[in-house]
Structures are given as C-alpha cells and as structure tokens.
All heavy atoms as an XYZ file, in Angstrom:
769
protein
N      30.720    115.717     53.946
C      31.170    114.943     52.751
C      31.482    115.827     51.607
O      32.477    115.768     50.875
C      30.022    113.959     52.399
C      30.639    112.868     51.630
S      29.805    111.357     51.924
C      29.160    111.074     50.314
N      30.664    116.888     51.505
C      31.025    117.907     50.454
C      32.294    118.685     50.699
O      33.043    118.965     49.742
C      29.829    118.957     50.311
O      28.996    118.956     51.476
C      28.912    118.648     49.077
N      32.508    118.900     51.913
C      33.680    119.627     52.285
C      34.904    118.808     51.938
O      36.014    119.233     51.417
C      33.689    119.984     53.778
C      32.652    121.093     54.065
O      32.321    121.813     53.175
O      32.368    121.274     55.297
N      34.763    117.479     52.252
C      35.890    116.612     52.043
C      36.146    116.476     50.426
O      37.176    116.442     49.983
C      35.715    115.229     52.638
C      35.954    115.210     54.129
O      36.572    116.170     54.664
O      35.401    114.466     54.878
N      34.948    116.272     49.775
C      35.231    116.144     48.295
C      35.675    117.420     47.555
O      36.401    117.418     46.591
C      33.923    115.702     47.574
O      32.867    116.584     47.658
N      35.161    118.589     48.276
C      35.547    119.813     47.597
C      37.007    120.125     47.904
O      37.777    120.485     47.064
C      34.812    121.031     48.211
C      33.370    121.189     47.656
O      33.135    120.483     46.669
O      32.601    121.850     48.244
N      37.505    119.697     49.041
C      38.862    119.741     49.415
C      39.696    118.871     48.590
O      40.801    119.246     48.094
C      39.113    119.521     51.015
N      39.218    117.655     48.335
C      40.022    116.807     47.538
C      40.061    117.183     46.035
O      41.111    117.137     45.404
N      38.983    117.799     45.592
C      38.968    118.327     44.304
C      39.811    119.393     44.089
O      40.585    119.647     43.100
C      37.519    118.780     43.842
O      36.660    117.585     43.946
C      37.381    119.117     42.367
N      39.858    120.219     45.152
C      40.717    121.519     45.060
C      42.158    121.059     45.119
O      42.996    121.668     44.447
C      40.401    122.407     46.238
C      41.460    123.483     46.389
C      42.211    123.765     47.575
C      41.732    124.560     45.551
N      43.092    124.726     47.194
C      42.923    125.176     45.991
C      41.221    124.887     44.305
C      43.442    126.332     45.316
C      41.958    125.945     43.536
C      42.952    126.644     44.119
N      42.477    120.026     45.963
C      43.928    119.613     46.014
C      44.343    118.991     44.744
O      45.565    119.274     44.294
C      44.045    118.501     47.216
C      44.007    119.338     48.544
O      44.424    120.415     48.723
N      43.704    118.523     49.514
N      43.476    118.213     44.114
C      43.813    117.606     42.870
C      43.958    118.812     41.613
O      44.969    118.756     40.922
C      42.752    116.678     42.358
C      43.068    115.787     41.179
C      41.876    114.906     40.884
O      41.429    114.226     41.822
O      41.617    114.775     39.746
N      43.036    119.675     41.735
C      43.104    120.927     40.836
C      44.437    121.567     41.055
O      45.164    122.084     40.087
C      41.896    121.683     40.865
O      40.877    121.062     40.581
N      44.764    121.867     42.286
C      45.989    122.645     42.623
C      47.085    121.892     42.208
O      48.046    122.476     41.497
C      45.985    122.687     44.127
C      46.990    123.857     44.507
C      46.931    124.022     46.061
N      48.108    123.546     46.548
C      48.211    123.343     47.941
N      47.221    123.361     48.759
N      49.435    122.802     48.331
N      47.250    120.599     42.324
C      48.399    119.822     41.809
C      48.461    119.936     40.246
O      49.607    119.989     39.747
C      48.254    118.307     42.200
C      48.782    118.200     43.649
C      48.849    116.615     44.032
N      48.087    116.564     45.291
C      46.908    115.681     45.407
N      46.749    114.792     44.369
N      46.395    115.634     46.488
N      47.331    119.647     39.652
C      47.284    119.849     38.226
C      47.744    121.245     37.836
O      48.603    121.418     36.684
C      45.949    119.582     37.746
C      45.723    119.680     36.135
C      46.579    118.527     35.511
C      44.278    119.461     35.747
N      47.319    122.312     38.343
C      47.834    123.731     37.988
C      49.112    123.828     38.169
O      49.944    124.440     37.305
C      46.878    124.715     38.803
C      45.419    124.682     38.393
C      47.556    126.131     38.727
C      44.583    125.467     39.262
N      49.777    123.358     39.375
C      51.191    123.533     39.700
C      52.020    122.691     38.549
O      52.979    123.222     38.148
C      51.456    123.046     41.083
C      50.945    124.036     42.099
C      52.951    122.766     41.338
C      50.934    123.532     43.473
N      51.505    121.549     38.231
C      52.200    120.664     37.199
C      52.202    121.460     35.843
O      53.247    121.590     35.194
C      51.438    119.364     37.077
O      51.922    118.630     36.076
N      51.032    122.033     35.459
C      50.922    122.768     34.326
C      51.974    123.924     34.378
O      52.599    124.378     33.290
C      49.585    123.192     34.079
C      48.595    121.998     33.625
C      49.009    121.469     32.263
O      49.379    122.109     31.323
N      48.924    120.069     32.229
N      51.982    124.597     35.456
C      52.855    125.805     35.539
C      54.181    125.427     35.452
O      55.125    126.110     34.864
C      52.612    126.539     36.874
C      51.215    127.346     36.951
C      51.014    127.862     38.437
C      51.272    128.409     35.899
N      54.642    124.361     36.037
C      56.057    123.865     35.898
C      56.407    123.483     34.472
O      57.472    123.793     33.949
C      56.319    122.651     36.816
C      56.440    122.906     38.341
C      56.723    121.801     39.004
N      56.756    122.094     40.511
C      56.345    121.327     41.434
N      55.869    120.172     41.069
N      56.445    121.664     42.700
N      55.446    122.738     33.791
C      55.788    122.652     32.290
C      55.768    123.840     31.507
O      56.839    123.901     30.648
C      54.490    121.679     31.796
C      54.578    120.283     32.347
O      55.491    119.835     32.871
O      53.504    119.561     32.220
N      55.000    124.819     31.820
C      55.094    126.015     31.108
C      56.407    126.685     31.382
O      57.014    127.302     30.456
C      53.827    126.981     31.471
C      52.600    126.492     30.970
S      51.157    127.438     31.528
C      51.460    129.139     30.927
N      56.768    126.592     32.670
C      58.036    127.388     33.113
C      59.326    126.619     32.333
O      60.182    127.410     31.702
C      58.378    127.202     34.520
C      59.708    127.817     35.040
O      59.778    129.051     34.671
O      60.439    127.225     35.605
N      59.309    125.322     32.150
C      60.173    124.661     31.404
C      60.212    125.053     29.924
O      61.260    125.152     29.224
N      59.000    125.171     29.440
C      58.835    125.415     27.841
C      59.315    126.947     27.732
O      60.053    127.206     26.732
C      57.366    125.357     27.547
O      56.972    123.966     27.566
N      59.085    127.769     28.559
C      59.480    129.298     28.542
C      61.060    129.264     28.520
O      61.648    130.023     27.781
C      58.838    130.169     29.474
C      57.306    130.188     29.160
C      59.501    131.457     29.665
C      56.494    130.915     30.209
N      61.603    128.506     29.447
C      63.126    128.505     29.610
C      63.726    127.939     28.278
O      64.705    128.532     27.891
C      63.495    127.802     30.806
C      63.203    128.337     32.068
C      63.623    127.389     33.318
N      63.117    128.092     34.437
C      63.744    128.853     35.289
N      64.905    129.331     35.007
N      63.170    129.277     36.395
N      63.185    126.851     27.742
C      63.719    126.343     26.663
C      63.561    127.163     25.371
O      64.425    127.450     24.593
C      62.870    124.969     26.291
C      63.448    124.259     24.931
C      62.663    122.943     24.746
O      61.955    122.446     25.694
O      62.771    122.625     23.551
N      62.473    127.978     25.247
C      62.285    128.913     24.232
C      63.265    130.036     24.438
O      63.686    130.619     23.431
C      60.814    129.386     24.190
C      60.393    130.490     23.151
C      60.599    129.846     21.845
C      58.987    130.819     23.459
N      63.379    130.530     25.604
C      64.410    131.514     25.827
C      65.724    131.189     25.423
O      66.464    131.977     24.855
C      64.336    132.019     27.409
O      65.362    132.854     27.655
N      66.145    129.997     25.658
C      67.418    129.337     25.255
C      67.540    129.378     23.836
O      68.632    129.793     23.236
C      67.670    128.056     25.915
C      68.859    127.414     25.584
N      70.177    127.877     25.972
C      69.307    126.325     24.674
C      71.069    127.170     25.433
N      70.607    126.241     24.674
N      66.508    128.935     23.228
C      66.596    128.904     21.672
C      66.666    130.319     21.056
O      67.283    130.571     20.198
C      65.238    128.275     21.090
C      65.267    126.802     21.307
C      64.011    126.113     20.756
N      63.982    124.720     20.936
C      62.966    123.995     20.730
N      61.849    124.628     19.859
N      62.876    122.672     20.873
N      65.917    131.213     21.651
C      65.961    132.579     21.164
C      67.442    133.246     21.376
O      67.986    133.904     20.388
C      64.950    133.588     21.931
C      63.488    133.038     21.395
C      65.175    135.057     21.623
C      62.429    133.769     22.216
N      67.981    132.978     22.578
C      69.353    133.333     22.763
C      70.377    132.824     21.834
O      71.295    133.489     21.248
C      69.825    133.019     24.190
C      69.113    133.992     25.267
O      68.518    134.908     24.837
O      69.166    133.659     26.438
N      70.259    131.432     21.441
C      71.014    130.873     20.582
C      70.822    131.413     19.090
O      71.750    131.542     18.311
C      70.760    129.367     20.552
C      71.652    128.526     19.663
C      71.301    127.046     19.821
C      72.215    126.191     19.042
N      71.880    124.752     19.058
N      69.575    131.691     18.742
C      69.342    132.185     17.438
C      69.910    133.707     17.324
O      70.468    134.015     16.315
C      67.852    132.215     17.211
C      67.445    132.862     15.822
C      67.615    132.191     14.756
C      66.950    134.202     15.871
C      67.365    132.926     13.466
C      66.670    134.746     14.604
C      66.815    134.098     13.448
O      66.465    134.652     12.238
N      69.854    134.449     18.283
C      70.329    135.765     18.346
C      71.749    135.835     18.161
O      72.392    136.662     17.468
C      69.883    136.511     19.666
O      68.527    136.724     19.667
N      72.514    134.847     18.918
C      73.969    134.710     18.754
C      74.339    134.363     17.406
O      75.261    134.981     16.922
C      74.414    133.665     19.785
C      75.952    133.343     19.772
C      76.772    134.259     20.676
O      76.118    134.966     21.441
O      77.909    134.390     20.414
N      73.561    133.422     16.956
C      73.963    132.964     15.524
C      73.719    134.138     14.439
O      74.576    134.320     13.598
C      73.114    131.761     15.028
O      73.332    130.758     16.066
C      73.340    131.279     13.617
N      72.598    134.895     14.688
C      72.412    136.014     13.814
C      73.532    137.151     13.871
O      73.869    137.671     12.862
C      70.982    136.555     14.110
N      73.789    137.358     15.111
C      74.994    138.296     15.295
C      76.167    137.937     14.566
O      76.922    138.649     14.096
C      75.223    138.542     16.816
C      74.398    139.638     17.426
C      74.800    139.960     18.792
N      73.603    139.562     19.657
C      73.662    138.624     20.707
N      74.706    138.058     21.011
N      72.504    138.319     21.304
N      76.459    136.663     14.803
C      77.806    136.125     14.093
C      77.657    136.253     12.606
O      78.677    136.630     11.927
C      78.030    134.589     14.439
C      78.440    134.377     15.936
C      78.516    132.993     16.258
O      78.196    132.103     15.509
O      78.837    132.782     17.501
N      76.577    135.820     11.929
C      76.277    135.957     10.542
C      76.383    137.463     10.122
O      76.945    137.749      9.132
C      74.984    135.369     10.097
C      75.085    133.861     10.238
C      73.763    133.233      9.665
C      73.778    131.676      9.744
N      72.628    131.089      9.339
N      75.765    138.336     10.909
C      75.824    139.771     10.564
C      77.367    140.224     10.610
O      77.663    141.048      9.718
C      74.932    140.599     11.478
N      78.035    139.790     11.551
C      79.449    140.220     11.692
C      80.286    139.697     10.462
O      81.017    140.468      9.958
C      80.007    139.561     12.978
O      81.411    139.960     13.124
N      79.849    138.458     10.070
C      80.543    137.874      8.956
C      80.329    138.680      7.596
O      81.242    139.022      6.903
C      80.254    136.348      8.671
C      80.923    135.458      9.735
C      80.437    134.078      9.594
O      79.734    133.736      8.525
O      80.635    133.316     10.567
N      79.002    139.052      7.382
C      78.675    139.764      6.266
C      79.284    141.138      6.309
O      79.749    141.728      5.169
C      77.063    139.801      6.173
C      76.629    140.945      5.301
C      76.394    138.486      5.941
N      79.284    141.686      7.432
C      80.048    143.051      7.505
C      81.413    143.004      7.096
O      82.007    143.925      6.477
C      79.812    143.783      8.974
N      82.162    141.935      7.592
C      83.473    141.813      7.273
C      83.835    141.462      5.763
O      84.715    142.125      5.179
C      84.134    140.557      8.002
C      84.393    140.855      9.476
C      84.954    139.752     10.219
C      84.998    139.846     11.711
N      85.568    138.645     12.433
N      82.920    140.735      5.179
C      82.879    140.540      3.679
C      82.719    141.817      2.914
O      83.345    142.106      1.951
C      81.851    139.484      3.287
C      82.350    138.025      3.849
C      81.256    137.061      3.480
O      80.270    137.307      2.806
O      81.466    135.900      3.893
N      81.705    142.607      3.478
C      81.397    143.845      2.749
C      82.514    144.795      2.815
O      82.950    145.500      1.989
C      80.177    144.469      3.319
N      83.278    144.816      3.981
C      84.377    145.761      4.200
C      85.382    145.311      3.270
O      86.167    146.172      2.786
C      84.761    145.742      5.634
C      85.845    146.767      6.054
C      85.489    148.055      5.853
O      84.350    148.459      6.079
N      86.470    148.894      5.631
N      85.721    143.977      3.206
C      86.727    143.538      2.315
C      86.489    143.934      0.820
O      87.283    144.332      0.135
C      86.916    141.957      2.453
O      87.118    141.653      3.835
C      87.912    141.424      1.562
N      85.120    143.795      0.426
C      84.726    144.075     -0.912
C      84.967    145.581     -1.160
O      85.386    145.995     -2.295
N      84.673    146.428     -0.259
C      84.918    147.860     -0.367
C      86.341    148.255     -0.486
O      86.679    149.000     -1.269
C      84.107    148.534      0.898
C      82.585    148.509      0.692
C      84.655    150.100      0.853
C      81.951    148.973      2.012
N      87.073    147.678      0.433
C      88.542    147.836      0.338
C      89.109    147.337     -1.072
O      89.952    148.211     -1.656
C      89.268    147.078      1.394
C      88.971    147.701      2.674
C      90.856    147.069      1.005
C      89.449    146.918      3.884
N      88.716    146.181     -1.582
C      88.987    145.775     -2.924
C      88.550    146.681     -4.002
O      89.310    147.134     -5.025
C      88.625    144.362     -3.191
C      89.348    143.335     -2.506
C      88.684    142.040     -2.700
O      87.823    141.741     -3.500
O      89.206    141.020     -1.934
N      87.377    147.274     -3.917
C      86.798    148.199     -4.862
C      87.586    149.521     -4.898
O      87.928    150.078     -5.897
C      85.343    148.385     -4.580
C      84.540    149.293     -5.487
C      84.710    148.697     -6.926
C      83.269    149.571     -5.103
N      87.962    150.027     -3.638
C      88.834    151.272     -3.556
C      90.095    151.040     -4.208
O      90.598    151.898     -4.937
C      88.908    151.529     -2.062
C      87.717    152.254     -1.511
O      86.748    152.810     -2.318
N      87.511    152.198     -0.187
N      90.655    149.797     -4.134
C      92.003    149.600     -4.685
C      91.986    149.603     -6.200
O      92.667    150.227     -6.882
C      92.585    148.299     -4.091
C      93.901    147.901     -4.718
C      94.974    148.884     -4.297
C      94.184    146.527     -4.222
N      90.856    148.995     -6.624
C      90.691    148.929     -8.072
C      90.512    150.319     -8.674
O      90.990    150.718     -9.696
C      89.378    148.092     -8.459
C      89.739    146.627     -8.328
C      88.489    145.813     -8.720
N      88.763    144.414     -8.508
C      87.920    143.482     -8.642
N      86.639    143.802     -9.067
N      88.165    142.166     -8.397
N      89.697    151.138     -8.009
C      89.394    152.447     -8.413
C      90.723    153.281     -8.411
O      90.972    154.001     -9.413
C      88.338    153.312     -7.502
C      88.273    154.718     -7.873
C      86.937    152.580     -7.821
N      91.510    153.141     -7.432
C      92.773    153.940     -7.321
C      93.736    153.408     -8.501
O      94.459    154.234     -9.106
C      93.444    153.615     -5.926
N      93.762    152.080     -8.855
C      94.573    151.703     -9.946
C      94.097    152.327    -11.211
O      94.907    152.601    -12.059
C      94.688    150.053     -9.910
C      95.371    149.480     -8.770
S      95.226    147.716     -8.689
C      95.938    147.142    -10.165
N      92.689    152.293    -11.375
C      92.174    152.916    -12.733
C      92.543    154.262    -12.764
O      92.804    154.801    -13.829
C      90.687    152.594    -12.713
C      90.262    151.159    -12.989
C      88.799    150.981    -12.882
C      90.778    150.740    -14.458
N      92.461    155.057    -11.650
C      92.854    156.530    -11.718
C      94.298    156.692    -12.093
O      94.583    157.494    -12.839
C      92.631    157.156    -10.322
C      91.107    157.316     -9.939
C      90.858    157.939     -8.596
O      91.820    157.908     -7.714
O      89.920    158.471     -8.228
N      95.140    155.869    -11.478
C      96.568    155.889    -11.842
C      96.711    155.594    -13.296
O      97.511    156.316    -13.952
C      97.347    154.911    -10.967
C      98.967    154.868    -11.160
C      99.493    156.176    -10.909
C      99.406    153.697    -10.403
N      96.152    154.635    -13.803
C      96.157    154.315    -15.298
C      95.703    155.498    -16.207
O      96.405    155.847    -17.176
C      95.354    153.045    -15.690
C      95.893    151.727    -15.351
C      95.190    150.593    -15.790
N      95.507    149.296    -15.264
C      94.827    148.160    -15.365
N      93.736    148.226    -16.037
N      95.318    147.175    -14.898
N      94.679    156.120    -15.746
C      94.096    157.174    -16.453
C      95.004    158.295    -16.393
O      95.341    158.960    -17.535
C      92.739    157.543    -15.942
N      95.566    158.617    -15.247
C      96.677    159.674    -15.149
C      97.894    159.402    -16.173
O      98.405    160.332    -16.686
C      97.072    159.903    -13.797
C      95.824    160.532    -12.893
C      96.332    160.659    -11.514
C      95.113    161.290    -10.658
N      95.588    161.301     -9.233
N      98.222    158.197    -15.967
C      99.481    157.785    -16.890
C      99.183    158.053    -18.384
O      99.968    158.502    -19.032
C      99.996    156.341    -16.560
C     100.550    156.309    -15.134
S     100.936    154.595    -14.677
C     102.281    154.254    -15.886
N      97.991    157.509    -18.676
C      97.646    157.658    -20.243
C      97.409    159.141    -20.569
O      97.794    159.537    -21.682
C      96.255    156.916    -20.450
C      96.515    155.451    -20.838
C      96.190    154.368    -19.913
C      97.153    154.894    -21.952
N      96.588    153.242    -20.656
C      97.068    153.571    -21.909
C      97.540    155.517    -23.052
C      97.714    152.700    -22.966
C      97.978    154.589    -24.242
C      98.036    153.321    -23.886
N      96.976    159.922    -19.614
C      96.771    161.288    -19.891
C      98.045    161.971    -20.035
O      98.364    162.859    -20.907
N      99.078    161.638    -19.177
C     100.393    162.111    -19.278
C     101.126    161.745    -20.587
O     101.704    162.560    -21.307
C     101.356    161.605    -18.092
N     100.862    160.485    -20.929
C     101.425    159.902    -22.117
C     100.891    160.691    -23.436
O     101.595    161.136    -24.388
C     101.282    158.422    -22.225
C     101.704    157.847    -23.556
C     103.069    157.717    -23.922
C     100.813    157.357    -24.590
C     103.539    157.204    -25.044
C     101.321    156.958    -25.779
C     102.629    156.750    -25.994
N      99.635    160.855    -23.496
C      98.823    161.489    -24.545
C      99.332    162.959    -24.557
O      99.554    163.481    -25.676
C      97.464    161.360    -24.458
C      96.620    162.327    -25.313
C      96.984    160.006    -24.667
N      99.555    163.691    -23.423
C      99.822    165.052    -23.321
C     101.268    165.216    -23.805
O     101.706    166.084    -24.677
N     102.236    164.221    -23.438
C     103.509    164.286    -23.899
C     103.700    164.100    -25.440
O     104.367    164.762    -26.119
C     104.367    163.207    -23.244
C     105.829    162.991    -23.536
C     106.563    164.331    -23.110
C     106.419    161.713    -23.032
N     102.942    163.075    -25.996
C     102.985    162.735    -27.352
C     102.422    163.940    -28.118
O     102.812    164.442    -29.160
C     102.326    161.414    -27.743
C     102.020    161.216    -29.255
C     103.076    160.302    -27.138
N     101.220    164.361    -27.699
C     100.539    165.515    -28.439
C     101.311    166.790    -28.409
O     101.397    167.462    -29.369
N     101.944    167.095    -27.251
C     102.816    168.253    -27.090
C     104.028    168.212    -28.037
O     104.456    168.938    -28.665
N     104.604    166.810    -28.043
C     105.897    166.694    -28.896
C     105.373    166.876    -30.371
O     106.131    167.439    -31.258
C     106.398    165.337    -28.740
O     106.743    165.234    -27.282
N     104.224    166.310    -30.828
C     103.871    166.302    -32.181
C     103.575    167.734    -32.511
O     103.911    168.274    -33.676
C     102.663    165.377    -32.463
C     101.906    165.704    -33.783
C     102.982    163.899    -32.325
N     102.790    168.509    -31.587
C     102.575    169.864    -31.819
C     103.815    170.737    -32.115
O     103.952    171.588    -32.892
N     104.752    170.527    -31.126
C     106.038    171.227    -31.229
C     106.766    170.859    -32.539
O     107.369    171.752    -33.214
C     106.919    170.904    -30.001
O     106.272    171.150    -28.847
C     108.248    171.549    -29.922
N     106.762    169.590    -32.904
C     107.482    169.225    -34.053
C     106.802    169.937    -35.254
O     107.566    170.393    -36.158
C     107.392    167.680    -34.253
C     108.173    167.132    -35.448
C     109.578    167.404    -35.315
C     107.906    165.728    -35.524
N     105.440    169.975    -35.352
C     104.656    170.521    -36.436
C     104.988    172.198    -36.480
O     105.270    172.683    -37.588
C     103.250    170.353    -36.286
C     102.717    169.016    -36.649
C     101.305    168.903    -36.424
C     102.987    168.645    -38.143
N     104.986    172.832    -35.316
C     105.377    174.062    -35.198
C     106.734    174.411    -35.695
O     107.041    175.287    -36.561
C     105.058    174.714    -33.910
C     105.686    176.089    -33.716
C     103.678    174.764    -33.532
N     107.609    173.588    -35.442
C     109.011    173.805    -35.851
C     109.220    173.566    -37.340
O     109.888    174.155    -38.081
C     109.843    172.716    -35.092
C     111.280    173.020    -35.200
C     111.821    174.331    -34.585
O     111.311    174.830    -33.612
O     112.818    174.846    -35.184
N     108.495    172.432    -37.835
C     108.478    172.213    -39.300
C     107.914    173.380    -40.011
O     108.520    173.845    -41.144
C     107.783    170.951    -39.664
C     107.581    170.785    -41.159
C     108.618    169.723    -39.092
N     106.866    173.835    -39.543
C     106.140    175.042    -40.359
C     107.095    176.234    -40.144
O     107.221    176.968    -41.208
C     104.802    175.310    -39.736
C     104.265    176.668    -40.239
C     103.857    174.186    -39.920
N     107.721    176.528    -39.092
C     108.530    177.733    -38.862
C     109.718    177.581    -39.786
O     110.042    178.666    -40.430
C     108.977    177.789    -37.456
C     109.548    178.965    -37.032
C     109.955    179.143    -35.713
N     111.379    178.766    -35.711
C     112.248    178.494    -34.748
N     111.801    178.481    -33.551
N     113.428    178.262    -34.931
N     110.291    176.418    -39.918
C     111.507    176.211    -40.818
C     111.113    176.365    -42.271
O     111.871    176.979    -43.065
C     112.197    174.904    -40.541
C     112.960    174.919    -39.224
C     113.778    173.634    -39.109
N     114.377    173.668    -37.679
C     115.271    172.780    -37.440
N     115.482    171.791    -38.196
N     115.764    172.796    -36.208
N     110.032    175.824    -42.670
C     109.619    175.885    -43.927
C     109.087    177.463    -44.382
O     109.381    177.735    -45.531
C     108.383    174.942    -44.313
O     107.303    175.328    -43.638
N     108.538    178.209    -43.505
C     108.333    179.563    -43.592
C     109.669    180.440    -43.713
O     109.715    181.362    -44.384
C     107.346    180.017    -42.573
C     107.232    181.572    -42.677
C     105.992    179.398    -42.702
N     110.500    180.036    -42.806
C     111.811    180.857    -42.830
C     112.689    180.553    -43.990
O     113.558    181.317    -44.235
N     112.436    179.665    -44.807
C     113.334    179.371    -46.022
C     112.983    180.394    -47.212
O     112.573    180.983    -47.702
C     113.300    177.980    -46.513
C     113.907    177.074    -45.610
C     113.998    175.685    -46.255
N     114.555    174.894    -45.327
C     114.624    173.653    -45.621
N     114.192    173.083    -46.663
N     115.340    172.829    -44.818
C-alpha cells in the first residue's frame, strides 16, 4: 500500500511539476516577446532622436555659415569705407599742404 500511495503521490507531484514548468515556459516566452518589442521600440526612438539631432546640427552649421558670410561682408564694407575715408583724408591733407 505504501508503494501504491508513494507512486500515486509521485505521479501527482510529477504532473504538478510539469504543469508548473509549462506555465514558467509560457511566462518566459511572453517576457522574451515583451523584451524584444521594447528593444525594437527603443531602437526606433533612438533612430528618431539621432535623425533629429543630425537635422539640428545641419541647421546649426547653416546658420554659422550665414553668420560667417555676414561678418565677412561687413568686414569688407568697413574696410572699403575705412580705406576710402583714409584715402580721402590723405588726399585732402596732401592738397592743403601742397598749396
């Protein structure tokens, strides 16, 4: 009788263990699927952020180039005006000294 009851208990325990292992396997698969989905979403968001950053850098480079161009144009204008005024003053002084 002990052998039969031990065998029955073992069979029942075995079924319970197998059931628990199947449940754990299902949970692990579901968790793995969620992790894959989260990783995919994270990669997509990282890609979007990288694209936005690249666009921002391109816009910033364009603005810097435009400011450099403005600075060069103002420098050329100031140089032209300064040189013209200087030349005019030298010419006025030279003519007044020459009289």
